[in-house]
C-alpha positions in Angstrom: 0.0 0.0 0.0 1.3 3.4 -0.9 1.8 5.4 2.3 2.6 8.6 0.5 -0.8 8.6 -1.2 -2.6 8.2 2.2 -0.7 11.0 3.8 -1.2 13.3 0.8 -4.9 12.5 0.4 -6.2 12.3 4.0 -3.6 14.2 6.0 -3.4 11.3 8.6 -2.3 7.7 8.9 -5.0 5.5 7.4 -6.4 2.2 8.8 -5.3 -0.6 6.5 -6.9 -3.9 5.7 -4.9 -6.9 4.6 -5.3 -8.0 1.0 -6.9 -11.4 0.3 -4.6 -14.4 0.1 -5.3 -14.8 -3.6 -4.1 -11.3 -4.2 -0.8 -11.8 -2.4 0.6 -14.5 -4.7 4.2 -13.9 -5.6 4.8 -12.3 -9.0 8.0 -11.6 -10.8 9.7 -8.3 -10.0 8.5 -5.7 -12.4 10.8 -4.6 -15.2 12.3 -1.2 -15.2 10.1 -0.3 -18.1 6.5 -1.5 -18.4 6.4 -4.3 -21.0 10.1 -3.7 -21.4 9.2 -0.6 -23.5 10.8 2.7 -22.5 8.1 4.5 -24.6 5.2 2.9 -22.8 3.0 5.6 -21.3 1.5 5.3 -17.7 -2.0 4.0 -17.3 -4.9 6.1 -16.0 -8.5 5.9 -14.9 -10.8 6.6 -17.8 -13.6 8.0 -15.7 -15.0 8.0 -12.2 -15.7 4.4 -11.2 -19.3 3.4 -11.2 -20.8 2.1 -7.9 -24.1 2.2 -6.0 -24.5 5.3 -4.0 -26.2 3.4 -1.2 -26.3 -0.2 0.0 -28.2 -2.0 2.7 -26.7 -2.6 6.1 -25.6 -6.2 5.2 -25.0 -5.5 1.5 -21.9 -5.9 -0.7 -19.9 -3.1 -2.3 -18.7 -3.3 -5.8 -17.4 -0.7 -8.3 -16.7 -0.9 -12.1 -13.3 0.6 -12.8 -12.5 1.6 -16.4 -8.7 1.9 -17.1 -6.8 3.1 -20.1 -3.7 0.9 -20.5 -1.6 2.1 -23.5 1.1 -0.5 -23.4 1.2 -3.7 -25.6 1.3 -6.3 -22.7 -0.9 -7.2 -19.8 0.2 -5.3 -16.7 -0.3 -5.8 -13.0 -1.7 -2.6 -11.6 -3.0 -1.6 -8.2 -6.4 -0.1 -7.5 -6.7 1.6 -4.1 -10.2 2.2 -2.7 -10.4 4.3 0.5 -13.5 4.9 2.6 -13.6 8.0 4.9 -16.5 8.2 7.3 -18.3 11.6 7.6 -16.3 13.8 10.0 -13.5 11.3 10.4 -9.7 12.0 10.0 -8.7 8.5 9.1 -9.8 6.2 6.3 -10.2 2.5 5.7 -8.3 1.3 2.5 -8.2 -1.7 0.3 -5.6 -2.3 -2.5 -6.8 -4.5 -5.3 -4.2 -6.1 -7.7 -5.5 -6.1 -11.3 -4.3 -7.8 -14.4 -5.0 -5.2 -17.1 -4.8 -5.9 -20.7 -3.9 -3.3 -23.4 -6.4 -0.7 -24.4 -9.5 0.4 -22.5 -11.0 -2.2 -20.2 -13.4 -2.3 -17.3 -12.9 -4.5 -14.2 -15.0 -5.0 -11.1 -13.6 -4.6 -7.5 -15.8 -6.0 -4.7 -15.9 -5.9 -0.9 -18.5 -8.3 0.4 -20.3 -7.8 3.7 -17.6 -9.8 5.6 -14.8 -7.7 4.1 -16.7 -4.5 5.1 -17.2 -5.8 8.6 -13.6 -6.8 9.0 -12.5 -3.4 7.9 -15.0 -1.8 10.3 -16.9 -0.1 7.6 -20.4 -0.1 9.1 -23.6 1.8 8.6 -23.0 5.5 8.0 -22.1 8.1 5.4 -18.7 8.0 3.7 -16.7 9.5 0.9 -14.8 7.1 -1.4 -11.5 7.8 -3.1 -10.1 5.8 -6.0 -6.5 5.8 -7.0 -4.6 3.8 -9.7 -1.0 2.6 -9.2 1.5 1.2 -11.7 3.8 -1.8 -11.3 6.3 0.2 -9.2 3.6 1.3 -6.7 3.6 4.8 -8.2 0.5 6.8 -8.4 -0.8 6.8 -12.0 -2.8 9.9 -13.0 -5.0 11.8 -10.6 -6.9 10.5 -7.5 -10.7 10.7 -7.8 -11.8 11.7 -4.3 -14.9 12.9 -2.5 -17.4 10.4 -3.9 -20.5 10.1 -1.6 -21.5 6.6 -0.3 -24.0 5.4 2.3 -24.3 2.1 4.1 -27.7 1.5 5.7 -30.9 3.5 5.4 -32.4 6.6 7.1 -36.1 7.3 7.6 -36.7 10.8 9.0 -40.1 11.9 10.4 -41.3 15.1 12.0 -42.3 13.4 15.2 -44.6 16.0 16.6 -46.2 19.4 15.8 -43.7 22.2 16.7 -45.0 24.1 19.7 -45.2 27.9 19.3 -46.2 30.5 21.8 -49.4 32.5 21.4 -47.4 35.7 21.6 -43.9 37.2 21.9 -42.5 40.6 22.6 -42.0 43.0 19.8 -38.2 42.7 20.1 -38.1 39.1 21.3 -36.6 36.1 19.6 -39.0 33.4 18.3 -37.7 29.9 19.2 -39.5 26.9 17.5 -38.6 23.4 18.6 -38.6 20.8 15.8 -38.5 17.2 17.1 -37.4 14.7 14.4 -37.5 10.9 14.4 -35.2 8.5 12.5 -36.0 4.8 12.7 -33.2 4.0 10.2 -29.6 2.9 11.0 -27.8 5.8 9.4 -27.9 9.5 10.1 -30.0 11.6 7.8 -30.6 15.3 7.2 -33.7 17.5 7.1 -34.7 21.0 6.3 -37.1 23.0 8.5 -39.5 25.5 7.0 -41.3 28.3 8.8 -43.8 30.5 6.9 -45.3 33.8 8.2 -48.5 35.0 6.6 -50.7 37.9 7.6 -54.3 36.7 8.4 -55.8 38.8 5.6 -53.1 37.9 3.0 -52.2 34.9 1.0 -48.6 35.7 0.4 -46.2 34.1 2.9 -42.6 34.9 4.0 -40.6 31.7 4.0 -37.6 30.8 6.2 -35.6 27.6 5.4 -33.2 26.0 7.8 -31.3 23.3 5.9 -28.9 20.5 6.9 -30.3 19.6 10.2 -28.6 16.3 11.3 -30.9 13.5 12.3 -29.0 10.6 13.9 -30.7 7.2 14.3 -33.3 7.6 17.0 -34.0 11.2 16.2 -33.0 14.7 17.3 -34.4 18.0 18.5 -33.4 21.2 16.8 -34.4 24.7 17.9 -35.1 27.0 14.9 -34.5 30.6 16.0 -35.9 33.7 14.4 -34.3 36.7 16.1 -35.6 40.3 15.7 -32.8 41.1 13.3 -34.0 38.4 10.9 -37.6 39.5 11.2 -36.7 43.1 10.4 -34.8 41.9 7.3 -37.8 40.0 6.1 -40.3 42.7 7.2 -42.0 40.4 9.7 -43.3 43.3 11.8 -45.5 43.5 14.9 -49.1 42.3 14.9 -50.9 39.1 14.1 -49.3 36.4 12.0 -50.4 32.9 10.9 -47.3 30.6 11.2 -46.9 27.4 9.3 -44.2 24.9 10.3 -43.1 22.1 7.9 -40.0 19.9 7.2 -38.5 18.0 4.3 -36.0 15.1 4.1 -32.8 15.1 2.1 -34.7 14.1 -1.1 -37.0 17.1 -0.6 -40.0 15.0 0.3 -42.3 16.8 2.7 -42.3 15.1 6.1 -45.3 17.0 7.6 -46.9 20.4 7.6 -48.7 22.2 10.4 -50.5 25.4 9.2 -52.3 28.2 10.8 -50.8 28.9 14.2 -51.8 32.4 15.3 -48.9 34.4 16.7 -49.0 37.9 18.1 -45.8 39.8 17.9 -45.7 42.7 20.3 -48.6 44.6 21.8 -50.0 46.7 19.0 -53.7 47.1 20.1 -54.8 49.1 23.0 -57.8 51.0 24.4 -56.3 54.4 25.2 -59.4 56.2 26.7 -62.6 55.4 28.5 -65.7 54.7 26.4 -68.4 57.2 26.0 -71.9 56.1 27.0 -75.2 57.5 26.0 -77.0 58.1 29.3 -79.6 58.4 30.5 -81.9 56.5 28.1 -85.4 55.3 28.0 -86.1 51.6 28.3 -87.2 51.6 24.6 -84.2 53.5 23.3 -81.0 52.0 21.7 -77.9 52.2 23.9 -74.9 53.8 22.2 -71.3 53.1 23.4 -68.3 54.5 21.6 -65.1 52.3 21.8 -61.8 53.9 21.0 -59.0 51.6 19.8 -55.4 52.3 18.9 -53.4 50.2 16.5 -49.6 50.6 16.6 -49.0 47.8 14.1 -48.0 47.9 10.5 -51.3 46.5 9.1 -55.0 46.8 9.8 -56.2 44.4 12.5 -59.4 42.8 13.8 -60.8 42.5 17.3 -63.9 41.4 19.2 -65.4 44.1 21.4 -66.4 43.2 24.9 -69.1 45.3 26.7 -69.3 44.7 30.5 -72.4 45.6 32.6 -72.3 45.2 36.4 -74.0 46.5 39.6 -77.4 46.7 38.1 -80.7 45.4 39.5 -81.0 41.6 39.6 -77.4 41.1 38.3 -75.3 39.1 40.9 -72.4 39.0 38.5 -71.1 41.0 35.5 -72.9 40.6 32.2 -70.6 40.4 29.1 -71.7 41.1 25.5 -69.4 40.3 22.6 -69.4 42.1 19.2 -67.2 40.3 16.7 -65.4 41.4 13.6 -64.5 45.0 14.4 -61.8 46.2 12.0 -59.1 48.3 13.5 -57.2 50.6 11.1 -53.7 51.8 11.9 -53.7 54.7 14.3 -56.5 55.7 16.6 -60.1 55.2 15.6 -63.5 55.2 17.2 -66.2 52.6 16.9 -69.8 53.3 17.8 -71.5 50.2 19.2 -75.3 49.8 19.5 -77.2 47.7 21.9 -81.0 47.5 21.2 -83.7 47.2 23.8 -84.3 43.6 22.7 -80.5 42.8 23.1 -80.5 44.3 26.6 -83.7 42.4 27.6 -82.2 39.1 26.4 -79.0 39.8 28.4 -81.0 40.7 31.6 -80.1 44.4 31.6 -83.2 45.9 33.2 -84.0 49.5 34.0 -81.8 51.0 36.7 -78.2 52.2 37.2 -75.4 50.1 35.7 -71.6 50.4 35.7 -70.3 50.1 32.1 -66.8 49.0 31.0 -65.3 48.0 27.7 -62.5 45.7 26.6 -61.6 43.8 23.5 -60.1 40.4 22.4 -57.4 40.3 19.8 -57.1 37.7 17.1 -55.4 35.3 19.5 -58.1 35.7 22.1 -55.9 37.8 24.4 -57.8 40.4 26.3 -56.8 44.0 26.1 -57.0 46.5 29.0 -60.5 47.2 30.5 -61.7 50.9 30.6 -64.7 52.0 32.6 -67.1 54.6 31.3 -69.8 56.7 33.0 -72.6 54.9 34.7 -75.6 54.0 32.5 -79.1 55.0 33.7 -82.0 53.2 32.0 -85.4 54.8 32.8 -88.4 52.5 33.2 -91.2 52.8 30.7 -93.8 55.3 31.9 -97.0 53.8 33.3 -99.5 55.4 30.9 -102.5 53.6 32.5 -101.8 55.2 35.9 -101.6 58.6 34.2 -105.1 58.3 32.8 
């Protein structure tokens, strides 16, 4: 085996395997010139050897090696095959002795599962290097290195739906845990995808995180989206629908979980107390003006919450929701109407009532509560008694 080749190619001493007995049979010492011809040119690899990119855990390895041999006689050449595991500094090598006839020929080199096991080449990811040597153990031509090879299989899954918070601060980092499974016997890779979409839009902002290593048994990766990244992508404050997804190394989708509502920062508020139309007659509509402030970058949507307490026959507060109130950017007022029938169905009878307002954002988070002036509902006049 040619030590100089190993040191040059891998930068470290390589693990060697002994050649087969059939390959160590004694041969005559090579002549000074190949075929006794001083004009005989050196041999070379015609192309990158052909081999399967992946084999099963207990499979055999074989490669078809095409060699250009320009001399007129059959020559004994050496074919070095070196396996380097991913991340390793040493390699496992095997030198094959080949009888190569003149011209361009193809020969097969094979390592069966016993040979692989003996050389401690087990399940995993490797790069393979091929090098051709002449009769004098001299490298012939260039080494063909860095060819990918896998022993075993990987089967990645997105084991569970990534858990996202309901809200984060305006300048906070968003951290999303992706839990992957792998029930194969070799490490795989996956790509995480996070998509941000405004609730009233159909155009998403995509963030891909590739090359996530998934060893056998699985792994957990935290995908982080800091404020700097969000600013670059214009993912501003307000409501977002977040979709999480993942793909394996062959770009097959593992799973997708759409539509998680995320609030970034507090953009909605009720800056002032509501105005209440009071007093009113029992047969009149009740008018309440709710003032909302939107510090976000897009229009938003809330559910208004009217709260009545302290009135006759009301042991606990009465809440009334009005959904689908659009909130434009800036400060805007929203007149809300409660009819006599609505009040009757809610149990709001004539008398004095304390009135407060609040609102629920898209995520159902309640904004501050503001109390207005008391409401006085006058009872309907008794016209019979007046007569």
